[in-house]
N, C-alpha and C positions, 0 to 999 in steps of 0.2 A: 505493500499500500505505500501510496506516495505521499509526502508530508503536506501537500497543498492538501488533498483528501483529509487527513487527519485534523487539519486545522482549518477546513473549509475556506479556504482562500486562494487563489490562483498563484500560479508557479510563478510569475514576477513578483508576488508580495513576499513568498517565500525567500525568495533571492534577496529581495530587500532587507529582510532582517538576518540573513545570514551574513550579510555584509555591513552589518551593524548599522544600517540607516533606520533608525527606529523613531525618526520624529512624527513620522503619519500615523503611530500607533499609541494607544491609550495605555496606561501601564495596566489597568485591568484587563486588556485585549492581550497584551505579552505576556501576563501570568496564566491567562487561559490556556493560551499556546503551550506554555511549559507542562503543565498540568495535562493537557490532552496529550502529549508526547510522554506520558507515566514519568515526568520530573518533578522532584520535592521542590519547593520552592521555599527559601528561609530568607527572612528579613531579620537584619539585626540593627540596633542604633548603639552607639558609644559615643562618650564624651569626645569633642573635636579637639586637636590639638591648639596651638597658638596661633591659629588662622582667623581671620576675620568670619569666616564662611564655612560649614561643614564642606564634605565631599561624598560623593557617590561612588562607592567601590564596587563592581560587579566581578565575581570569580566563579566560572565555569568549568567544571569538570565534565567532560564526555564519558560516560560509562554506558557502552552498547547494552540494551535491555534484551534479557534474555526470555525467549519464548518457548513455553514449553508445549508440545504437541502430543496429544494422545493418539 
């Protein structure tokens, strides 16, 4: 099954996400994409350093899902 089918978007939109061009997607939609692909999402906050504003840091580890077939 193709990613576009799982996410209910066309292939150009999948390519847009994969290339990191996320400005056309809401946070909620991106989170739905991850969970549709059987990915757990964890959001943590912590005190910032001595900067004027906080920063957003995303860490992704790709671990292929194993599908068991009977």
